[in-house]
C-alpha positions in Angstrom: -41.5 26.3 -7.5 -44.7 25.9 -5.4 -43.2 23.1 -3.3 -43.7 23.6 0.4 -41.1 21.1 1.6 -38.1 23.5 1.3 -37.0 26.9 2.6 -34.2 29.3 1.8 -31.8 30.2 4.5 -29.8 33.4 4.1 -27.0 34.0 6.7 -25.9 37.6 6.8 -23.3 39.8 8.5 -23.1 43.5 7.5 -24.5 43.0 4.0 -26.9 46.0 4.2 -26.0 47.1 0.7 -27.1 43.9 -1.0 -29.4 42.1 1.4 -32.7 43.9 0.3 -32.2 42.9 -3.3 -31.3 39.3 -2.4 -34.5 38.9 -0.3 -36.7 40.5 -2.9 -35.4 38.2 -5.6 -35.8 35.1 -3.4 -39.4 36.2 -2.6 -40.1 36.0 -6.3 -39.3 32.3 -6.1 -40.7 31.3 -2.6 -42.1 32.9 0.5 -40.4 30.4 2.8 -37.3 32.4 3.8 -35.2 32.4 7.0 -32.7 35.2 7.4 -30.2 34.8 10.2 -28.6 38.1 11.2 -25.2 37.0 12.6 -24.5 40.0 14.8 -24.6 42.7 12.1 -23.6 46.2 13.2 -24.9 48.0 10.1 -28.6 48.7 9.1 -29.5 45.0 8.7 -32.1 45.0 11.5 -33.9 48.0 9.9 -33.8 46.3 6.5 -35.3 43.1 7.9 -38.3 45.1 9.4 -39.3 45.8 5.8 -40.0 42.1 5.2 -42.7 41.0 7.7 -43.5 37.9 5.6 -40.1 36.2 6.3 -38.7 34.6 9.4 -35.9 36.7 11.0 -33.4 35.4 13.6 -31.0 37.8 15.1 -28.3 37.7 17.9 -25.2 39.4 19.0 -22.2 39.3 18.9 -21.1 37.9 15.5 -20.5 34.2 15.9 -19.6 33.1 12.3 -21.3 31.8 9.2 -21.3 28.2 10.5 -23.1 29.2 13.6 -25.7 31.2 11.6 -26.3 28.2 9.4 -26.9 25.9 12.4 -29.4 28.4 13.8 -31.1 28.5 10.4 -31.2 24.7 10.2 -32.7 24.4 13.6 -35.5 26.8 12.7 -36.1 25.0 9.4 -36.4 21.6 11.2 -38.7 23.2 13.8 -41.0 24.5 11.0 -41.1 21.0 9.4 -39.2 21.6 6.2 -37.5 18.6 4.5 -34.8 20.7 2.7 -33.0 23.9 3.2 -31.3 25.8 0.4 -28.6 28.2 1.5 -27.4 31.2 -0.4 -25.2 34.2 0.4 -26.5 37.7 1.2 -23.7 39.5 -0.7 -25.4 39.2 -4.1 -23.1 36.6 -5.5 -25.8 34.0 -6.0 -28.8 34.2 -8.4 -32.1 33.2 -6.7 -33.6 32.5 -10.1 -31.4 29.4 -10.2 -33.2 27.8 -7.3 -35.2 25.5 -9.6 -31.9 23.8 -10.6 -31.5 22.4 -7.1 -35.2 21.3 -6.9 -34.9 19.5 -10.2 -32.0 17.4 -8.8 -33.9 16.3 -5.7 -37.0 15.5 -7.8 -34.8 12.7 -9.2 -32.6 12.1 -6.1 -34.7 13.0 -3.1 -32.1 12.0 -0.5 -29.3 13.9 -2.1 -27.3 17.0 -1.0 -26.9 19.4 -4.0 -23.9 21.7 -4.3 -23.7 24.7 -6.7 -20.7 24.5 -8.9 -19.2 27.8 -10.1 -17.2 28.4 -13.2 -14.0 29.2 -11.3 -12.1 30.8 -14.2 -14.7 33.6 -14.9 -14.0 37.3 -15.0 -13.5 39.0 -11.6 -13.0 35.7 -9.8 -10.4 36.4 -7.1 -7.3 34.3 -7.6 -7.2 33.4 -3.9 -10.7 31.9 -4.3 -9.5 29.6 -7.1 -6.5 28.4 -5.1 -8.7 27.9 -1.9 -11.2 25.9 -3.9 -8.5 23.6 -5.4 -7.0 23.2 -1.9 -10.4 22.3 -0.5 -11.3 20.0 -3.4 -8.1 18.0 -2.8 -8.7 17.5 0.9 -12.4 16.6 0.3 -11.1 13.8 -1.9 -8.7 12.7 0.8 -11.5 12.6 3.3 -14.2 11.0 1.2 -12.6 9.4 -1.9 -15.0 11.5 -3.9 -14.4 14.3 -6.4 -16.4 17.5 -6.5 -15.7 20.5 -8.8 -16.5 23.2 -6.1 -16.4 22.3 -2.5 -16.5 25.9 -1.3 -19.7 27.1 -2.9 -22.2 28.4 -0.3 -25.2 27.9 -2.7 -26.4 24.4 -1.5 -29.4 22.3 -0.8 -29.3 20.3 2.4 -31.5 17.3 3.2 -32.5 18.2 6.8 -33.2 14.6 7.8 -29.4 14.2 7.9 -28.5 17.6 9.3 -30.7 17.2 12.4 -28.8 14.0 13.3 -25.4 15.5 12.7 -23.1 16.9 15.4 -21.4 19.9 13.8 -18.2 20.9 15.6 -17.3 24.2 13.8 -18.8 27.6 13.7 -17.3 29.7 10.9 -16.4 29.3 7.3 -15.0 25.7 7.8 -18.5 24.5 8.8 -19.6 24.1 5.2 -16.7 21.7 4.5 -17.3 19.8 7.7 -21.0 19.2 6.7 -20.0 18.2 3.2 -17.5 15.6 4.4 -19.9 14.2 7.0 -22.7 13.9 4.4 -20.3 11.8 2.2 -19.4 9.7 5.2 -23.1 8.9 5.6 -23.1 7.8 1.9 -25.6 10.6 1.1 -25.3 11.4 -2.6 -23.5 14.7 -3.1 -24.4 16.1 -6.5 -23.0 19.2 -8.2 -25.2 21.5 -10.2 -23.8 24.3 -12.5 -24.5 27.8 -11.2 -23.7 31.3 -12.2 -22.1 33.7 -9.8 -21.5 37.5 -9.7 -18.2 38.9 -8.4 -18.2 42.6 -7.8 -15.2 44.4 -9.2 -12.2 44.9 -6.9 -12.8 47.7 -4.5 -16.6 47.0 -4.4 -16.3 43.5 -3.1 -17.1 42.8 0.6 -15.5 39.8 2.3 -15.4 38.8 5.9 -12.9 36.0 5.3 -9.8 36.4 7.5 -7.0 34.7 5.6 -4.8 33.8 8.4 -7.3 32.9 11.1 -9.8 31.1 8.8 -7.1 29.2 6.9 -5.6 28.1 10.2 -9.0 26.8 11.4 -9.6 25.1 8.0 -6.2 23.4 8.3 -7.0 22.2 11.8 -10.3 20.8 10.5 -8.6 19.0 7.6 -6.1 17.4 10.0 -8.9 16.2 12.2 -11.0 14.9 9.3 -8.0 13.1 7.8 -7.4 11.3 11.1 -11.1 10.3 11.4 -11.2 9.2 7.8 -8.3 6.8 8.2 -9.7 5.3 11.4 -13.4 5.4 10.6 -14.4 6.2 7.0 -11.9 4.2 5.0 -12.8 0.9 6.7 -16.6 1.7 6.3 -16.1 2.6 2.7 -14.4 -0.7 2.0 -17.2 -2.7 3.7 -19.8 -0.6 1.8 -18.1 -1.4 -1.5 -17.9 -5.1 -0.8 -21.5 -5.4 0.4 -23.2 -3.2 -2.2 
């Protein structure tokens, strides 16, 4: 865990109740942390002042998780990191599982690594299972690849590809857009098993807006399908023939 070529990016929006614990646990694994405060209106800014050793980026108003990730990636590239691992600020992800991602890139240094959750576990919201199956189907349509969990936010990104990528979206759909575009570049996308904590109903905080976010995801899927037919499928065929 003493590698200096990766950092951890934590996008956050009104996660004051869980953010301190998440940062403290990540600090036990690495000191290279970038927290992006995506326009929080709670005590997030005061919490971040307690951690002078990390990089803090804040702006208002809230612009979405995708925008926060892009800001974090830009900072990571600026600081010279080769990889960025992203995890959520709501306490769902376990920072002690960071070595699983690093172990994969020790064998496949050009890969993107995606945490794969056990989607039938206790307290897993049923809408999450449906949304993930829906996303997995469209990812296959776009890339001709299968992944068990295309919606996990616990990921390792190779920044050499991110800095060359034009990312169109700014909210929850951004993670799917990046995943598809990585596959289109023939970057290996490798799943790694992870654990996840879901708070009991009533204690769970979610900023997902079912109608608006699902509509944006549907628009993105339509666009990506069109581009896949015109661009990726011919490239994929040529790649298969010549490799």
